[in-house]
N, C-alpha and C positions, 0 to 999 in steps of 0.2 A: 702474580702471587703476592699476597700481602706481606709486608715486612714484619708484621706481628703474627707470625705463623701459628702460635699456640695461645694467643691471648685469651681466647674463649674456650679453651679445652675444658670439658666437663660442665660447661655452662649451657643453660637452655633459655630460649627466648620466645615470647609471643610478640608478633609484630602485626599491628592492625594496619589496614591499607597496604597489606604486604604483597598484593598481586601486581603492583606497578610502581613507577616513580621512586621516590625516596625510600618508601618502605621496602620495596624489593631490593634496592641497592644496599640498604643496611643488612637485609637478610643474607644477601650474597657475601658480604664482607664477613659477617659473623660466622657463616659456615666455612668460609675460606680460612678463618682464624681458629677453627677447631670446634665451634659451637654447634648446637642443634636448635632448629627453629620450627615454630608453628606459624603459619601464615593465616591471617584472618582478612576477609574482604567480602564485599557484597557480591562481586562478580565471580560466580562459580567457574565459568569457563576460563577466565583469566587466572584464577587460582590454580586450576589444574595445570595450565601451561607454566605458571611460575613455580609450582612444586617441582616440575621436571627440570626447569632451568636452574633453580636455586639449589635443589637437593634438600628440600624441606622434609621434615619427618611427619608433619601433620598439616592439614588444611581444614579450615572451618569457614563455610559460607554463611554470613550473617549480616544483619543490620545492627551496627553498634548502638543505634538509637533505641533498640529494644532491650531493656534490662534483663528480661528473662532469657533472651537469646544469648546475651553476654555471659550470664551465669552458666548456661548449658555448655557454651563453647569453652569456657575456662575449665570446667570440670573435665570435658573431653580432652582438651589439650594437655592438662596436667596429668591425666591418666596415661596418655601416650608418651609424654616427655619424662614423666617420673617426678618432676618438680618444675617450678617456674622461678628462674633467677632474674630474668630481664623482661620488662614490658616496654615496648616502644609503641606509643600511641601516635600513629601517622595518618590514620583515616581522616579525611576532611574534604569539604567541597567549598567552592567560592561563593555560590549563590548568585543572585541577580546583580547587574551593574545598573544602579539607579540612585537618584538622590533620596534622602529619607522620606520626603513627603510623597514620593511616588513608589516607594519600595513595596513590592508585593508581600503581603502578610504570609502567604504560604511559603515563599522563599525564605523569609526571615526565620520562620519556625523551623524549617528543615535544616538551615545552616546551624542554628543554635542546637538543635537536636543531635546532629552528627558531631559537630566540632567541639561542643562543650559538654552537653549532657552525655553523649556517648563516651567521651573521654572519662568523665566522672564515673560512669557505670563500670568501665574497664578497670580503672584504678581501685574503685570500691571493692570489686570482686577479686582482684588479683592480690591486693595488699595482704589479706589474711594468709594466703599461701606463702608469701615471702616472710611474714612474721613468724610463721611456724618453723621455718628453717633458719631464721636469724640472718638472712642475707637477701638483698634485692637491689636492683637498679631500675628506676623508672625514668624514661625519657619522654616528655610530652612535646609534641611539635606545635609550637606557637608561630609567631610571625612578627616582623617589624611592624606590620599593620596593627598589632596589638599594643605596641608602644606608641606609635605616632598617629595611627588612623589614616586610612586612605579614603579620599572622597569617592562617593558613589559605591562604596563597599562597606556600608555601615554594619551589616550583619556579620560579615567576615571579620572586620576589625573588632567588633564587640566580642565575638566568640573567642578570638585569640587573646584579647585582653583578659577574658575570663580564664583562659588556660593558664596564663601567667600567674594570676591571682590564686588559682587552685593549686598550682605547683608550689608556690611559696607557702601556702597554708599546709599542704600535705607534707612537704619537706620538713617543716618545723615540727609537725606531729610525730614524724618518724625518726627525727634526729636522735642518734644514740641507740637506735634499735636495729642497726645493721642495714637499713633500707635507705638508699640515697635517691632523691627525687629532684630532677632538674628539667629545664625546658630549653628548646632551641628556638631562636628568633631569627630565621633567615630572611634576607631580602628575596625578591623574586629570583627563582632559578629555573633552568630549563627542565620542564616536567610536563607530563600529560595533562596536569591540571590547568595549564595555560590555555588549553583548548576550550575551557569553559568561559574564557574572557574575550571581549572584543580586543582587537589589536591596539586600539587607542588606549585602553587601560594598561596593557602590557608596556606600551611605549612610555606612558606616564611613569610607571613604576621604575622602568630602566633609567629614566631621566633623573630620578632621585638618588641614584647610586653613584657616589663620587668616582668609583673605578670605571664607570662608563659601560659596564657590561652586566649581563645577567650572571648569576652564579651557576656553578656546575653541581649536578647531583652528587658527584663524588666528593666535593668539598664539604657539603653538609653531612654526607654519610660518614666521613672521617670524624667529624665532630661528634655525631651521635654515638659512634662506636667508642670514642673515648669516654663519654658520659655513661655508657652502658658497661664499661669495664671496671675491673678492680682498681685500676689506676686512679679513677675518680673517687677518692676516698675522704676528702675534706672539704668538698663543696656540695652543698645541698640547698634546696629551696631557692635556687638561683636560675639565671638565664645565661645561656651562651649565645654569642652573636656570630652569624656568618652573613654579613650585609654589605661587604665591599665598601665599608666606611659610612654607610647611611646612618646607623645608630651608634652612639658612643656612650650609652648608659645601660 
């Protein structure tokens, strides 16, 4: 049981990439702390299972890289939830592991479409709902790769750098309007997304962490939930770090 039993009482959240990994862990914690969630994900079967496991009020199967699908899903979730207080953009993929001069163009385009364009579509669509009620918390999942860049992961690194830049811009636009926007820049943590990478890449990323281990999903979920809560009231357009000492800025 969470020590913050009622932190999200009366609050509603849309969580992209909510069928697994960090997205699902955040959803579980928000529900445990009194909130109501809608889960978005591309994998419908995983969504159904996550709905039952998490206790989600709504699920929407969609590709966030499709702006029309995002708009339809937002309208549907807002109707079910009654309002949208929180948006956690957790959907993402790693893409190919290859140097820039050999990087597959289709993989580059897909990574940017999901990790950056899709996140933009979600923010663009949900922000008006938050402005209408005068309250909102947006948490965008970036990465230390967006700050430092990882070799052989140019698309992922570029997409996450874009997420950081978008977050800073959006947070400044909405400052003073009741909507707080921040991003999380975790180092590699234990997650199903690691299955998309060769072990050599995972080992490289672990070697860059001074603590000498990968992060835990629960550690990043705790930070996301702080950013998604009313407690986070005077920090916006910023990044929070869960990197085991890898990044210090």
